C-alpha positions as CSV (number, residue, x, y, z in Angstrom):
1,M,-45.0,95.7,184.1
2,D,-44.9,93.1,187.1
3,N,-46.7,94.9,190.0
4,R,-44.4,93.3,192.7
5,I,-41.2,94.4,191.0
6,F,-42.7,97.8,190.2
7,E,-43.4,98.4,193.9
8,E,-39.9,97.2,194.7
9,A,-38.3,99.6,192.2
10,Q,-40.3,102.5,193.7
11,A,-39.2,101.5,197.1
12,V,-35.4,101.6,195.9
13,M,-36.1,105.1,194.2
14,N,-37.8,106.4,197.4
15,K,-34.8,105.2,199.6
16,R,-32.2,106.9,197.0
17,R,-34.2,110.2,197.5
18,L,-34.2,110.1,201.1
19,D,-30.7,109.0,201.5
20,A,-29.9,112.0,199.3
21,V,-31.7,114.4,201.4
22,Y,-30.3,112.9,204.6
23,L,-26.7,113.3,203.4
24,N,-27.3,116.6,202.4
25,D,-28.6,117.6,205.7
26,K,-25.5,116.2,207.3
27,R,-23.4,118.5,205.0
28,I,-25.4,121.5,205.9
29,D,-24.9,120.7,209.8
30,E,-21.1,120.3,209.2
31,I,-21.0,123.7,207.4
32,N,-23.1,125.5,209.8
33,S,-20.7,124.4,212.6
34,R,-17.5,125.0,210.6
35,I,-18.5,128.4,208.8
36,P,-20.8,130.4,210.8
37,E,-21.1,133.1,208.4
38,I,-22.8,130.6,205.9
39,Y,-25.4,129.8,208.4
40,E,-26.2,133.6,208.9
41,I,-26.5,134.0,205.1
42,N,-28.9,131.3,204.9
43,K,-30.9,132.8,207.5
44,C,-31.3,135.8,205.5
45,L,-32.2,133.9,202.6
46,F,-35.0,132.2,204.4
47,D,-36.3,135.5,205.6
48,T,-36.5,136.7,201.8
49,G,-39.2,134.3,201.5
50,K,-41.3,136.1,204.1
51,E,-40.4,139.3,202.6
52,L,-41.5,138.3,199.1
53,M,-45.0,137.3,200.5
54,R,-45.2,140.9,202.1
55,V,-44.3,142.5,198.8
56,I,-47.0,140.5,196.9
57,S,-49.7,141.3,199.6
58,E,-48.9,145.0,199.7
59,K,-49.1,145.2,195.9
60,K,-46.6,148.1,195.7
61,N,-44.0,148.3,193.2
62,V,-44.2,144.4,193.0
63,E,-41.9,143.7,189.9
64,Q,-39.2,146.0,191.1
65,E,-39.3,144.6,194.5
66,I,-39.2,141.1,193.3
67,E,-36.2,141.9,191.1
68,R,-34.4,143.6,194.1
69,I,-35.0,140.3,196.1
70,K,-33.9,138.1,193.3
71,R,-30.7,140.0,193.1
72,T,-30.1,139.9,196.9
73,N,-30.7,136.1,196.8
74,L,-28.1,135.7,193.8
75,E,-25.6,137.8,195.6
76,A,-26.1,135.8,198.9
77,Q,-25.6,132.5,196.9
78,A,-22.5,133.8,195.4
79,M,-21.1,134.8,198.8
80,I,-21.8,131.1,200.0
81,K,-20.0,129.7,197.1
82,N,-17.0,131.9,197.8
83,L,-16.9,131.1,201.5
84,L,-17.3,127.4,200.8
85,V,-14.2,127.3,198.2
86,S,-12.1,129.7,200.5
87,N,-12.6,127.2,203.2
88,G,-11.5,124.1,201.0
89,Y,-15.0,122.9,200.0
90,P,-16.5,122.7,196.3
91,E,-18.8,125.4,195.6
92,D,-21.7,123.0,195.1
93,Y,-21.2,121.3,198.5
94,L,-24.6,122.0,199.7
95,E,-26.4,121.0,196.8
96,I,-28.5,117.8,197.0
97,R,-26.6,115.0,195.2
98,Y,-29.1,112.8,193.6
99,N,-28.3,109.5,192.1
100,C,-30.1,110.8,189.0
101,P,-30.2,114.5,188.5
102,D,-32.6,114.1,185.5
103,C,-35.4,113.0,187.7
104,Q,-34.1,114.0,191.3
105,D,-34.5,110.2,192.2
106,T,-38.4,110.5,191.6
107,G,-38.4,107.9,189.0
108,Y,-40.3,110.4,186.7
109,C,-39.2,112.9,184.1
110,G,-41.4,114.9,181.8
111,G,-44.4,113.0,182.8
112,E,-42.9,109.6,181.9
113,F,-40.7,106.9,183.7
114,C,-37.2,108.3,183.7
115,H,-34.5,106.3,182.1
116,C,-32.9,105.4,185.7
117,F,-36.3,103.8,186.7
118,K,-36.5,101.9,183.6
119,K,-33.0,100.6,184.1
120,L,-33.8,99.8,187.7
121,Y,-36.9,98.0,186.9
122,G,-35.1,95.8,184.2
123,N,-32.2,95.1,186.5
124,L,-34.7,93.8,189.2
125,S,-36.7,91.8,186.7
126,A,-33.6,90.3,185.2
127,N,-32.4,89.3,188.8
128,E,-35.8,87.8,189.3
129,M,-35.6,85.7,186.0
130,N,-32.0,84.6,187.2
131,K,-32.9,83.4,190.6
132,N,-32.9,79.6,189.4
133,S,-29.8,79.9,187.3
134,Q,-26.3,78.9,188.3
135,I,-24.6,82.2,187.6
136,N,-22.9,82.3,191.0
137,L,-21.5,78.9,190.6
138,S,-19.2,79.5,187.8
139,S,-16.2,81.7,187.4
140,F,-13.1,82.1,185.1
141,D,-11.0,81.0,188.1
142,T,-12.7,77.5,188.3
143,F,-12.2,76.9,184.6
144,S,-9.4,74.3,183.9
145,L,-7.6,74.0,180.7
146,S,-6.1,70.6,182.0
147,Y,-9.0,68.8,180.3
148,Y,-7.8,69.8,176.8
149,S,-4.6,68.7,174.9
150,G,-2.7,69.4,171.7
151,A,-4.4,71.6,169.2
152,D,-7.7,71.5,171.2
153,Y,-5.7,73.0,174.0
154,D,-4.4,75.9,171.9
155,I,-7.9,76.7,170.6
156,M,-9.5,76.6,174.0
157,K,-6.8,78.6,175.5
158,R,-7.5,81.5,173.0
159,I,-11.3,81.1,173.7
160,F,-10.7,81.3,177.3
161,E,-8.5,84.4,177.2
162,F,-10.9,85.9,174.6
163,T,-13.9,85.4,177.0
164,K,-12.1,86.7,180.0
165,D,-11.1,89.7,178.2
166,Y,-14.7,90.2,176.8
167,A,-16.0,90.1,180.5
168,E,-13.4,92.3,182.0
169,H,-13.8,95.0,179.2
170,F,-17.6,94.6,178.9
171,N,-19.6,97.8,178.1
172,S,-22.8,98.8,176.3
173,G,-21.1,98.4,172.8
174,S,-19.5,95.0,173.4
175,G,-20.1,92.8,170.4
176,S,-22.2,89.4,170.5
177,I,-20.7,85.8,170.6
178,L,-21.8,82.6,169.2
179,M,-20.4,79.6,171.2
180,F,-20.8,76.2,169.3
181,G,-19.5,72.7,169.6
182,R,-20.3,69.3,171.0
183,T,-21.7,69.1,174.4
184,G,-19.5,69.0,177.7
185,L,-16.8,71.5,176.4
186,G,-17.3,74.5,178.6
187,K,-19.7,76.7,176.8
188,T,-22.0,76.9,179.7
189,H,-19.2,77.4,182.3
190,L,-17.6,80.3,180.2
191,S,-20.9,82.0,179.5
192,L,-21.8,81.7,183.2
193,S,-18.5,83.4,184.0
194,I,-19.1,86.2,181.8
195,A,-22.6,86.6,183.3
196,N,-21.1,86.7,186.7
197,A,-18.4,89.3,185.9
198,V,-20.7,91.5,183.9
199,L,-23.5,91.5,186.6
200,K,-20.8,92.6,189.1
201,K,-20.1,95.6,187.0
202,G,-23.7,96.6,187.4
203,Y,-25.0,95.6,184.0
204,S,-28.3,93.9,183.7
205,V,-28.0,90.3,182.5
206,I,-30.5,87.7,181.7
207,Y,-29.3,84.0,181.5
208,D,-31.4,81.1,180.9
209,S,-31.8,78.2,178.2
210,A,-33.5,79.1,174.8
211,I,-36.3,76.9,175.6
212,N,-37.2,78.4,178.9
213,I,-37.3,81.8,177.6
214,L,-39.1,80.9,174.5
215,R,-41.8,79.0,176.8
216,K,-42.3,82.0,178.9
217,I,-42.6,84.4,176.0
218,E,-45.1,82.0,174.4
219,K,-47.2,81.7,177.5
220,E,-47.3,85.5,178.0
221,H,-48.1,86.0,174.2
222,F,-51.0,83.6,174.2
223,G,-52.3,84.6,177.7
224,R,-51.4,81.3,179.4
225,S,-49.1,82.8,182.0
226,D,-50.0,83.4,185.7
227,N,-48.2,86.6,186.0
228,D,-48.1,90.0,184.0
229,G,-44.6,90.0,183.4
230,D,-43.2,90.8,179.9
231,T,-40.4,88.6,179.2
232,L,-39.8,89.6,175.7
233,S,-39.3,93.1,176.6
234,L,-36.8,92.3,179.2
235,V,-35.0,90.0,176.8
236,L,-34.8,92.7,174.2
237,D,-33.8,95.5,176.7
238,C,-31.3,93.9,179.0
239,D,-27.5,94.9,178.6
240,L,-26.5,91.3,178.0
241,L,-28.6,88.4,177.0
242,I,-27.2,84.9,177.3
243,L,-29.3,82.2,175.5
244,D,-28.1,78.6,176.3
245,D,-28.6,75.7,174.3
246,L,-30.2,77.1,171.2
247,G,-31.5,74.3,169.0
248,T,-33.0,72.3,171.8
249,E,-36.4,74.2,171.4
250,F,-39.2,72.6,169.4
251,E,-39.3,73.8,165.6
252,T,-42.4,75.9,165.5
253,S,-43.1,79.1,163.2
254,F,-43.8,80.9,166.6
255,Y,-40.3,80.2,168.1
256,S,-38.6,80.7,164.8
257,S,-40.1,84.2,164.4
258,V,-39.3,85.1,168.2
259,I,-35.6,83.7,167.7
260,Y,-35.2,86.1,164.7
261,N,-36.8,89.0,166.3
262,I,-34.6,88.7,169.5
263,I,-31.3,88.4,167.4
264,N,-32.2,91.2,164.9
265,T,-33.6,93.6,167.4
266,R,-30.7,93.3,169.8
267,L,-28.2,93.7,166.9
268,N,-30.1,96.8,165.6
269,S,-30.0,98.2,169.3
270,N,-26.3,97.3,169.6
271,K,-27.0,95.2,172.5
272,A,-24.8,92.3,173.4
273,S,-26.0,88.6,173.3
274,I,-24.2,85.4,173.9
275,I,-25.6,82.2,172.2
276,S,-24.6,78.8,172.8
277,T,-25.5,75.7,170.8
278,N,-24.4,72.2,170.3
279,L,-25.1,72.5,166.6
280,D,-22.1,73.0,164.0
281,Y,-22.3,75.4,161.2
282,A,-24.1,72.8,159.1
283,G,-26.7,72.1,161.9
284,I,-27.4,75.8,162.3
285,E,-27.9,76.1,158.5
286,R,-30.4,73.2,158.5
287,R,-32.2,74.2,161.5
288,Y,-32.7,78.0,160.9
289,D,-33.7,80.3,158.1
290,E,-31.1,82.4,156.1
291,R,-31.9,85.5,158.0
292,V,-30.9,83.9,161.5
293,V,-28.0,82.1,160.0
294,S,-26.5,85.0,158.3
295,R,-26.6,87.1,161.5
296,L,-25.2,84.4,163.8
297,C,-22.4,83.4,161.6
298,A,-21.5,86.7,159.9
299,V,-22.1,89.3,162.6
300,Y,-21.4,87.4,166.0
301,T,-17.9,86.5,166.9
302,C,-17.9,82.6,166.3
303,L,-16.1,80.6,168.9
304,E,-15.9,76.7,168.2
305,F,-15.3,74.7,171.1
306,K,-13.0,71.7,170.8
307,G,-11.9,68.6,172.8
308,E,-13.5,65.7,174.7
309,D,-16.6,66.0,176.9
310,V,-15.0,67.5,180.3
311,R,-17.9,65.9,182.4
312,L,-16.9,62.3,181.1
313,Q,-13.3,63.1,181.8
314,K,-14.1,64.4,185.4
315,Q,-16.1,61.1,186.1
316,R,-13.1,59.0,184.7
317,R,-10.7,60.9,186.9
318,K,-12.9,60.3,190.0
319,N,-13.3,56.5,189.3
320,N,-9.6,56.2,189.0
321,I,-9.1,57.8,192.5
C-alpha cells in the first residue's frame, strides 16, 4: 500500500468515528432534555458499574449478584426503548450510528483490514491515478449527434442512448463494453462521460490509456518505480476500469500477459470494464491471442462507432466561421 494514501484513509476513518460519536452525544443531550426519565435511568445504569465492582471485590454470591445486575440492566434498557418509542423516537435512537457497523469505523475487523477500509483505500488510490485525466471535462450533455448523418446517425444515437443508460443504472453487476472504430468518433468522450457519472454514484473508477497503465504496472513489477504503489491490484479491484486506446501499446509478451490477466480476472470477478480501441475486429484478431479476442468479442458488449472524424469536422466548421 502507498503510505501517503494509507495515512489519508486512516484519517478519513478516524473522522468518521469521531463524527459518529459526536452526533450520538448530540442525540443523548436532546433526549436528556426532552425525556428526563431516560436521563435518570441512565444514571442508574452508570451506578451499576460501581455496584458490579463492589460485588466482585466482596466475593460474596458473585454469580448470583452479577446475574441480578444483568437482569436489572436489561430491564432498564427495555424501559429506555419503550420511553423512546412512546415519545415518537426509534428505539435505537441512542445507539451510535457508525458508517460501517462491522468495524465500527475503526478500519479493522477480525484482526484484518475491514472491507470498508479496503474500499476507501481503493477509491482514494483511484482518485490519485485519475488526477491527470479529463474525467470532469466530458459529460453526456456535451456530446452532440449533429456530427453524424444518415445510417451513422442512427447507429451513434443508439450507442449514445445505450451508454447513457449504462451510466445511469451502473451497479456492481454491470457488464463490460468494447468500443471500437476509427479515431475521432466519440469513444473517449462517451467513456469519460460514463466515468464521470459513475464516480458521482460513489463507485471507484480508474480511467487511463492502456499504455500508461501497462507502463506503471511494468515499472512496479520490475522494481523501477519511485513509489510503492500497486497499480495492478487497483486495476483489478476497482468498480469500473476504463482502458482507452488499447492497441497503442508495444507488442511484448509482458504486456500481452498483463492485458489477458486484467480482462480475465475482472470478468471472473464480475467487475465491469470499458475498453476502447481504434482497431476493428480483424485488427483485434491480428494483434491479440485467441483468449483475449474471445473474451472481448464474445463476452463484452461490442459497440462499433461510425462516422467521420468529429475533430476534423469541428475544425472545418471553425474555419468556415
